[in-house]
C-alpha positions in Angstrom: 90.6 -285.0 -36.7 92.2 -283.2 -39.7 89.4 -283.6 -42.1 86.4 -282.7 -40.5 85.2 -280.9 -43.2 85.5 -283.7 -45.5 83.0 -285.7 -42.8 80.9 -282.8 -42.2 80.3 -282.9 -46.1 79.6 -286.4 -46.3 77.3 -286.3 -43.5 75.6 -283.2 -45.5 75.5 -285.6 -48.9 73.8 -288.3 -46.6 71.4 -285.7 -45.5 70.5 -284.4 -48.9 69.8 -287.9 -50.0 67.3 -288.6 -47.0 65.7 -285.4 -47.9 65.6 -286.7 -51.9 63.9 -290.0 -50.7 61.6 -288.5 -48.2 60.5 -285.7 -51.0 59.9 -289.0 -53.1 57.8 -290.8 -50.8 55.7 -287.5 -50.1 55.4 -287.1 -53.9 54.0 -290.3 -54.5 51.8 -290.7 -51.4 48.5 -289.2 -52.2 46.8 -290.0 -48.8 49.1 -288.4 -46.3 49.4 -284.8 -45.8 53.0 -283.4 -45.0 53.5 -279.9 -43.7 56.6 -279.2 -46.3 55.3 -281.0 -49.0 57.5 -282.7 -52.0 59.0 -279.3 -52.9 59.9 -278.2 -49.3 61.8 -282.1 -49.1 63.6 -281.6 -52.5 64.6 -277.6 -51.6 66.0 -278.6 -48.1 68.1 -281.8 -49.9 69.2 -279.3 -52.8 70.4 -276.9 -49.9 72.4 -279.5 -48.1 73.7 -281.0 -51.1 75.2 -277.6 -52.4 76.3 -277.1 -48.9 78.3 -280.2 -48.9 80.2 -279.6 -52.4 81.1 -276.4 -51.2 82.7 -278.1 -48.3 84.3 -280.5 -50.6 85.7 -277.9 -52.7 87.0 -275.9 -49.8 89.1 -278.7 -48.6 90.2 -279.5 -52.2 91.7 -275.8 -52.5 92.9 -276.0 -49.0 94.8 -279.3 -49.6 96.1 -277.8 -53.3 97.6 -275.1 -51.1 99.8 -277.3 -49.5 
């Protein structure tokens, strides 16, 4: 349980991947109407990816100090 930040970062990266895939589906489908649109899904995926990268970097910095 010591590496909960790594697992949370991996979950965030998975969420970013899912948001990107949904964004692609929304972008390619012309007959469906989505509330967020393709830009919203890609923006959400980018935010999730940035948060997971920050978590990875934080854990790497903490492990270097030890």
